[in-house]
C-alpha positions in Angstrom: 17.7 5.0 11.4 14.6 3.0 11.7 12.5 6.0 12.5 13.9 8.1 9.6 13.5 5.2 7.2 9.8 5.2 8.1 9.4 8.9 7.7 10.9 9.0 4.2 9.8 5.4 3.3 13.4 4.3 2.5 12.9 1.1 0.5 16.5 -0.1 0.5 18.4 -0.3 3.9 20.9 -3.0 3.0 24.1 -4.1 4.7 26.3 -1.8 2.7 24.6 1.4 3.7 24.8 0.9 7.5 28.3 2.2 8.2 30.5 2.2 11.3 33.2 5.0 11.8 36.4 3.9 13.5 38.8 6.3 15.1 42.1 4.5 15.2 43.8 7.0 17.5 41.0 7.3 20.0 40.1 3.6 19.5 36.4 4.4 19.3 33.6 3.2 17.2 30.4 4.9 16.3 27.5 4.7 13.9 28.0 6.9 10.8 25.5 9.6 9.9 22.6 8.2 7.9 23.4 7.8 4.2 22.2 6.4 0.9 18.5 7.3 0.7 18.1 7.2 -3.1 15.2 4.8 -3.0 13.0 6.9 -0.7 10.3 9.6 -0.8 9.0 10.0 -4.4 11.9 8.5 -6.2 9.6 6.4 -8.4 7.6 9.4 -9.6 8.7 10.8 -12.9 5.9 13.4 -13.4 3.4 15.5 -11.5 0.8 13.0 -12.6 2.7 10.2 -10.9 3.0 12.3 -7.8 -0.8 12.9 -7.7 -1.4 9.1 -7.7 1.2 8.4 -5.0 -0.2 7.2 -1.6 2.0 8.8 1.0 0.9 6.6 3.8 1.2 3.3 1.9 3.7 0.9 3.6 5.4 -0.3 0.5 7.5 -3.5 0.7 11.1 -2.7 1.7 14.4 -4.5 1.4 15.7 -4.0 5.0 18.9 -5.5 6.4 17.6 -4.8 9.9 14.0 -5.7 10.7 11.3 -6.9 8.3 9.8 -5.8 5.0 7.6 -3.1 6.6 9.1 0.2 7.7 6.0 0.7 9.9 6.4 -2.7 11.5 10.0 -2.0 12.2 9.0 0.8 14.5 8.1 -1.9 17.1 11.9 -2.4 17.6 12.3 1.1 19.0 8.9 1.6 20.7 10.3 0.7 24.1 12.9 3.5 23.9 10.2 6.2 23.8 10.3 9.3 21.6 13.7 9.5 19.8 13.8 13.0 18.5 14.9 16.0 20.7 12.6 18.4 18.8 9.2 18.1 17.2 8.4 18.6 13.5 6.1 21.6 12.9 4.4 22.9 9.8 6.6 26.0 10.0 9.7 23.8 9.3 8.6 23.3 5.7 10.4 26.4 4.4 13.7 25.4 6.1 13.5 21.9 4.6 12.9 23.1 1.0 15.2 26.1 1.1 17.1 26.5 -2.2 15.1 23.8 -4.0 12.7 26.1 -5.9 14.5 25.6 -9.2 14.9 21.8 -8.7 11.5 20.6 -7.5 8.1 21.6 -8.7 5.5 22.8 -6.2 3.6 19.6 -6.8 6.7 17.5 -5.7 7.4 19.8 -2.7 3.8 19.7 -1.5 3.7 15.9 -1.8 7.1 15.4 -0.1 6.2 17.7 2.7 2.8 16.0 3.2 4.5 12.7 3.1 7.1 13.6 5.8 4.7 15.5 8.0 1.8 13.0 8.0 4.1 10.0 8.4 5.7 11.9 11.3 2.3 12.5 12.9 1.7 8.7 12.5 5.1 8.0 14.1 4.4 10.4 16.9 1.1 8.7 17.7 2.1 5.2 16.5 -1.3 5.0 14.9 -2.9 1.5 15.1 -6.3 2.6 13.7 -9.1 5.1 13.8 -12.2 4.6 15.9 -15.2 6.4 14.6 -18.1 6.9 17.0 -21.5 8.0 15.9 -23.1 9.2 19.1 -26.7 9.4 18.1 -26.8 5.8 16.8 -24.2 4.6 19.4 -22.4 2.9 16.5 -18.6 2.3 16.1 -16.5 1.7 13.0 -12.8 1.0 13.2 -10.6 1.9 10.3 -7.2 0.2 10.2 -4.2 1.4 8.1 -3.2 -1.0 5.4 0.4 -1.3 6.7 -0.8 -3.4 9.6 -0.4 -7.2 9.4 -1.7 -10.0 11.5 1.2 -9.4 14.0 0.8 -5.6 14.4 -3.0 -5.3 14.2 -5.0 -5.4 17.4 -5.7 -9.0 18.3 -9.5 -8.9 17.7 -9.0 -7.7 14.1 -6.3 -10.1 13.0 -8.7 -12.4 11.1 -9.9 -9.4 9.1 -6.4 -8.1 8.3 -5.4 -11.6 7.1 -8.2 -11.3 4.5 -7.1 -7.7 3.6 -10.2 -6.2 5.3 -9.3 -3.0 7.0 -12.7 -1.5 7.6 -14.0 -3.4 10.6 -17.8 -4.2 10.8 -19.8 -2.2 13.4 -20.5 -5.2 15.7 -16.8 -6.2 15.9 -15.8 -2.6 16.3 -18.1 -2.2 19.2 -17.0 -5.5 20.7 -13.4 -4.1 20.8 -14.8 -1.2 22.9 -16.7 -3.5 25.2 -13.6 -5.6 25.8 -11.7 -2.6 27.1 -14.2 -1.2 29.6 -15.9 -2.3 32.8 -18.8 -4.7 32.0 -22.3 -3.6 32.7 -22.9 -6.6 34.9 -20.1 -5.6 37.3 -21.2 -6.2 40.9 -20.5 -2.7 42.1 -21.4 -1.0 38.8 -23.9 1.4 40.5 -21.2 2.8 42.8 -18.8 3.2 39.8 -21.4 5.1 37.9 -22.0 7.4 40.8 -18.2 7.9 41.3 -17.9 9.1 37.7 -21.2 11.1 37.7 -22.7 9.0 35.0 -26.6 8.7 34.9 -26.5 5.3 33.1 -24.0 2.8 31.8 -22.3 3.9 28.6 -19.4 2.0 27.1 -18.0 5.0 25.2 -18.0 7.2 28.3 -15.9 4.6 30.2 -13.6 4.2 27.2 -13.0 8.0 27.3 -12.4 7.9 31.0 -9.8 5.2 30.7 -8.4 6.6 27.4 -9.0 3.1 26.0 -6.2 1.6 28.0 -6.2 -2.1 28.7 -3.8 -4.5 30.5 -3.8 -6.8 27.4 -1.8 -4.3 25.1 -0.3 -0.9 24.9 -3.1 0.7 22.8 -4.9 3.9 23.9 -7.3 6.4 22.3 -6.6 10.0 21.5 -9.0 12.5 20.0 -8.0 13.7 16.5 -9.1 16.9 14.7 -9.0 15.5 11.2 -9.2 12.1 9.5 -6.1 10.5 8.0 -6.0 10.4 4.2 -6.5 6.7 4.1 -9.9 7.0 5.9 -11.0 9.9 3.6 -10.0 7.8 0.6 -12.0 4.8 1.8 -15.0 7.0 2.4 -15.3 7.4 -1.3 -16.7 3.9 -1.4 -19.4 4.7 1.2 -23.0 4.8 0.0 -24.9 8.1 -0.3 -28.3 6.8 -1.4 -29.7 3.5 -2.6 -32.9 2.2 -4.3 -34.2 -1.3 -3.8 -35.4 -2.7 -7.1 -37.1 -5.8 -8.2 -35.4 -9.2 -8.2 -33.2 -8.3 -5.3 -31.3 -5.7 -7.3 -30.0 -2.6 -5.6 -29.1 0.7 -7.2 -26.4 2.4 -5.1 -25.1 6.0 -5.3 -21.6 6.2 -3.9 -19.6 9.0 -2.4 -17.1 8.9 -5.4 -20.0 10.0 -7.6 -20.5 6.6 -9.2 -23.8 4.8 -9.5 -23.8 1.0 -9.5 -26.3 -1.7 -10.0 -25.8 -4.8 -7.8 -27.6 -8.1 -7.8 -27.7 -9.7 -4.4 -27.9 -13.0 -6.2 -24.3 -12.5 -7.2 -23.1 -11.9 -3.6 -23.4 -15.4 -2.3 -20.1 -15.1 -0.5 -21.4 -12.2 1.7 -22.5 -13.1 5.2 -26.3 -13.6 5.7 -27.1 -13.0 2.1 -29.5 -16.0 1.9 -31.5 -14.6 4.8 -32.0 -11.4 2.9 -33.0 -12.8 -0.6 -35.1 -15.6 0.8 -37.4 -13.2 2.7 -39.0 -10.3 0.7 -40.1 -8.5 3.9 -36.5 -8.5 5.1 -35.3 -7.3 1.7 -37.8 -4.4 1.6 -36.5 -3.3 5.1 -33.2 -2.3 3.6 -31.7 1.1 4.1 -28.4 2.9 4.1 -26.5 2.2 7.4 -24.4 4.6 9.5 -22.4 7.1 7.4 -22.9 4.9 4.3 -20.6 2.2 5.6 -23.1 -0.5 4.8 -26.7 -1.3 3.8 -28.6 -2.9 6.6 -31.7 -5.1 6.6 -33.9 -5.2 9.7 -31.0 -3.2 11.2 -29.2 -6.4 11.9 -28.0 -7.9 8.6 -25.3 -5.7 7.0 -23.6 -5.7 3.7 -20.5 -3.5 3.6 -20.4 -0.7 1.1 -17.0 -1.8 -0.2 -18.4 -5.2 -1.3 -21.3 -3.5 -3.1 -18.9 -1.0 -4.7 -16.6 -3.7 -6.0 -19.3 -6.0 -7.2 -21.6 -3.5 -8.9 -22.0 -2.8 -12.5 -21.3 0.9 -13.2 -24.2 3.0 -14.6 -22.9 5.8 -16.8 -24.6 8.5 -14.7 -23.5 10.7 -11.8 -25.4 11.6 -8.6 -25.4 15.2 -9.7 -26.8 14.3 -13.1 -29.6 12.3 -11.4 -30.4 15.2 -9.2 -30.7 17.4 -12.2 -33.1 14.9 -13.7 -35.2 15.0 -10.6 -35.1 18.8 -10.4 -36.1 19.2 -14.1 -38.5 16.3 -14.5 -40.4 15.8 -11.2 -43.5 18.1 -10.9 -45.8 18.6 -8.0 -49.6 19.2 -8.4 -49.3 23.0 -8.7 -46.6 22.8 -11.4 -48.7 20.1 -13.3 -51.7 22.4 -13.2 -49.7 25.3 -14.6 -48.3 23.2 -17.4 -51.6 21.7 -18.4 -53.5 25.0 -17.7 -56.1 23.2 -15.6 -57.4 22.9 -12.1 -56.5 20.5 -9.3 -59.9 18.9 -9.9 -58.8 18.1 -13.5 -55.6 16.6 -12.2 -57.6 14.5 -9.7 -59.8 13.3 -12.5 -56.9 12.3 -14.7 -55.4 10.4 -11.7 -58.7 8.6 -11.0 -59.0 7.7 -14.7 -55.4 6.4 -14.5 -54.4 8.8 -17.3 -51.8 10.4 -15.0 -50.0 8.2 -12.5 -48.3 9.9 -9.4 -44.9 8.5 -8.6 -45.4 9.4 -4.9 -48.7 10.2 -3.3 -49.7 12.5 -0.4 -46.6 14.7 -0.3 -48.6 17.9 0.2 -49.8 17.3 -3.3 -48.6 14.4 -5.4 -45.3 14.3 -7.4 -45.4 13.3 -11.1 -42.8 12.6 -13.8 -42.6 15.5 -16.2 -42.7 13.1 -19.1 -46.1 11.8 -17.9 -47.5 15.3 -17.6 -46.2 16.2 -21.1 -47.9 13.1 -22.5 -51.3 14.4 -21.2 -50.6 17.5 -23.3 -50.1 15.4 -26.4 
């Protein structure tokens, strides 16, 4: 019952729909088949538009007679019993589940219901506690936690973040979680251990893979996945694609959701280490986009998460694609400028020396110019 309620997100398992069947003759009692699932799946969606907005992995608050308010959290009550179902759910089972419902449910509803059941089933099958993203070239880790975790179900190291509703864990804390689960580099016999595993040097992630991330402190383990869960893909929309560091500690950020936002660091006083950034111009000018756009980093040590920047920024009514079109149509190199002005490179050089034409970037196999500036030379 608890497992099924999680798969279909049954929001109403009360005392009157948990039934016992009594056989007076045989004098036996048994649990009745599961019943009364009216407040489950997409019951709250009245249109295809509602369906499109519905988050199939969200752990909505439930009124449960047994357990707590979280269908996911209630899985802890059955975890010790192992895998409950005799068979596994496969994608090929979809046709059987929806047989005869073509005239009752739209394709949008059927697609969403199937995705909901199947993806929640895969979560149940793996009892997902989070996603560990490892960027091998930079040796950087990011942990993404599902939002149905609370301070009791989240890995211990991350509970303080979950309490604050932060589910994307900073890179230093994510890597600390890895380090806590592997043999430390200062181990007395570390050289022998490296030789035993044919490792040329100490590597935390290699040891994590060898041990499958298992640790005596909890029941967590790691397992390679082929595709990211929806909740991670959705969060990636707030990651930074490009950024420009302007005057007065103002940053122009281009996000993966195709929004462009202007952020004043002066307004982010609550962010960690912000004073160290705005009080030192050299540190501010060292800013760049961090790993996979998860943060902006200064001196590669002071990070501001992309989510904070996305939420705090003022939206500029411009998309990344529109900006690229502007660059493609309005940035000219020296050759293009010569063609437009019908002059030689020497003429262009003269205009630059006379400050009549100002390159926006020098020494790029010929300078780059704003098309508007070149046009002004024609006028």
